[in-house]
N, C-alpha and C positions, 0 to 999 in steps of 0.2 A: 358914423361912416355909412352904415347900412341905410339909414334914413335919407342921407344925402343922395346916395346911389338910387334909392327907390324913387325919390322925388324927381331926379334927373330923368330916369327911365319913364316915369309916368308923364312928365311934361313932354317928352319926346313922342309918346303915343298919342297924347291929347292933341298935339299940333299936327298929326298926320291927317291928310285929306282923305276921308273914308268914302267920299262920294265920287271920286274921280274914276271914271270908266271911259275907255276909248274903244270904240267899235271899228271894225274894218269890214270891208265888203266880202271878205273871204269866209265869213262865218266864225271868226274868232274875235275876241275882245281882250283888252288889256285892263287889268284892275289891280291896283296896289303893286305894280311892277311885275305881275304874273300874267302870262298869256293863257287864256282859256279858249277852247275850240268847241263850237257847236255843230261842226260838220264831221262826216265820216272821213278818216284819213285815207288818202289815195296813194299810200306809200307801198311800193312793191316789196319792201323789206319787212313790212308788218306781217307777223305770223297769223295764219288763218284762225287760230284760237282766240285772237284778240280782235278780230273783225266782227262787227255786228252781223247777226244772221236772222233770217226769218224762219221760224220753226215750221211754218206751213209749206215752205217750198217743196219739201220732199214727201208731202202727204196728199191724200185725196180730200182733206178737209179744207173748206173755204171759210173765209171770214163770215160769209152769209150763214153758213152752217153753224158757226160758233154763236152768232147772234140769235138764230132760231133756237138753238139748244139752251142758251141762257134764259131766254124769255119763257120757254116751255118748262124748264126745270125749277125756276125760282118764282115763288109767289110774288115777291116784290123785287124787281130788277131795275137798277138805275145806272144809266150810262152818264157819267159826269166828269167834270174836270177835277181831278184829285180823287180822294176816296172819302168815305163817310167820317173817318177819324180826322182827316185833314183836307177839307174841300179847298180847291184852288180858285174858286170864284164865288161871288155873292149869291148867284142864282142856285148853284149847286149846294151851297151852305144852307140856303133857305129850304130847299127841297128836303134835305136830310133832316133839318130841324123839325119840319112839319111831319114827316114820316116817323120820326123818332117818338113823337107824341103817342103813337099807337102801339109802341113796344112790339113791333113785328120785325122779324129778321130782314135786314136790307142787304141784298146782294148787289155788288157794283163792279163796274169796270172803269178804269181811268182812261179816258179817250186821249189824254195828253201823251200817253206812252206810245200810242200807235196811230198815226194819221190815217192809215188804211182802215183800221177798225172804225175810226170816226166816220169815214165815208161809207163804210158798209152799214153802220147803224142808220145814217141819214137816208140811204136808199131803202133800207128795210122798212122804216117808219114813214118815209116820205115827209119828214119833218126836218127843217134846216138847223134848228138851234138845240143847245144843250143847257141843262140836263134833259134827258129823256127817260120817263118813268113808265114802266110796264107793270101792271098788276094782274096776276093770274092770266098771263098771256095776252092781255089786251093793252094796246098803247093808250096811255092816259094823256100824256102831254108833258109840259115842263113845269117849272116851279110856280108860275103864275096860276096855272090851272089847278095844280095840287093845293095851293093856298086857298083858292076860291072854293074848291070842293071841301076843304077842311072847314072853312068858315060857314058854309051852308049845310054841313052835315053829310054831304054825299060821300065823302072819303071814308067816314066811319062806317057807313052802310055798305060801301063796296068792299072794304076790308072784312067786315063782319060776315057778309054774304059769302065771300070767297073762303073764309076760314071754316065754314060749316060743310063745304063740299067735299 
């Protein structure tokens, strides 16, 4: 009896269409009969505690200040998609793998969490793409530049020179 029930249940799951996703223009999508939203609710009945907030709104700190402080305070700083433990793009993953070869602490910020931070980093470095890597306060570049520096020995020298200062 249990086996028959188990088989019936398993067959039911196996026949479900797991790839069916329906998107709508309002920032929501339907998947497996459940509606998910990617936009901020504009419901006047939503309590303020549940609305997204920007912690910088009531302070004198700007995103530019945060980027400057990150770059100044961290020997290796990477602005990337995702984080070093779980990169969200191949270029970010490559940069982390290359930097990890040198066993240096890697400090990072996930630009996917805050589009305003992404724009602040772009204007700070004057560089349009991510990841963006800074070593000892100096903008180095992205994953292609880090890989090239790794292959020709420049990255090892840069990290070694900065560690003795």
